[in-house]
N, C-alpha and C positions, 0 to 999 in steps of 0.2 A: 560541253561546256570549253567557252577559250576565254581566257586573263588576260590582258595584256600584261608581258614584265618587262621591265628593264634590267639589263645585265652589264655593269661595265668592268675593270680594269681597277684594282686602286693603281692610284697614281705613282706610288713606290714601286708597281710590279710585282706583289708580294699575294696576290691569288684576287677575288672577284667579290662582287658585290651584286648582289639582286633585288630588287623588290617590287612591288605590284601595290598597286592606290586601294583606293574604295572599294567594293567594300569592306576587302580585306584587312588593306596596309600590314601588311606582314616584309618582312625584310630579311635578305638572310646572306652571311659571307660564306666563301670557303677557299681553298687554295686553286681547284684549278674551276670552271668554268659548268662542267656535269657534275661534281659536287657539289656549288655553291647553287643548282638549280634544281639538285633530288633533295637538297635539304629543303630549301622552299618550298618545294610540292610534297615535302614530308608534311611541315610546319600546316600548308594549305585542307592536309587529307586529316590531319590530328583536329585541326579547327571544327571544318564538317560533321566529322564524327565526333565530336562534340555535340552536337544540337544545332550548328548554326549554320542558318537555311541561304543559298543566296534563289532568287526568285525572280520570273518578271513579274509585272503592273501593268494592267491593262489601264493607260489613263484616257478620262472622258475627252472627244475632241475639242472639249469646247466651243461647240460651232453652232451658234443658237438656233439658226433653220434648221438644220437637221431636227431637233425638238417637234417640228410643225408636219418634217414630210410626212405625207397619206391620212392628214386628219381631215379629207374631206370625203363624204361618205360614195360609196360606190355605186348610185343609184341614177334612175333616169330624170330629175328634176336636176340633179347636181352636174353629168353629162350635157344637159339642154342648156343650163347657165353656161357651160366651158363652151360649148359650141358657140349661142353669143357673144361669148367675151372676142372668142378666137376671130369670128367675122368682125367685129369693131375695131379689135386690132390690124386687121389687113384693111380695111377704109382708111382709120388712121394715117395706116403707111402709105397707105396708097394717093394722100390728099398733099397740100404742097406745101401744109403747114403744118401738120403733124395730128392735125385735130380731125374730131368727126363736123362734119357739117351741120349745124342746126340743131346742135346738142348746147 
């Protein structure tokens, strides 16, 4: 797992500060860049060893059309109905006004 970390030197030049955002929201300070990162790593590992977990969560797509996907039965009557729909759509597409004649 990789977590983004912001590390920057103190303005007075006396060390570094590293921090990470949610979900852990930790920060550490040290005299050197490596010392600061190691401190932040230790804090993170301690937090995770104490039972804290970071897990991915699957969110439903929210596309209501997907709920209807595959709702038609795969039988002879449905196939015949779909063939008629396709033929009528083809006729409508070929007509100048996009409508079926005589309907």
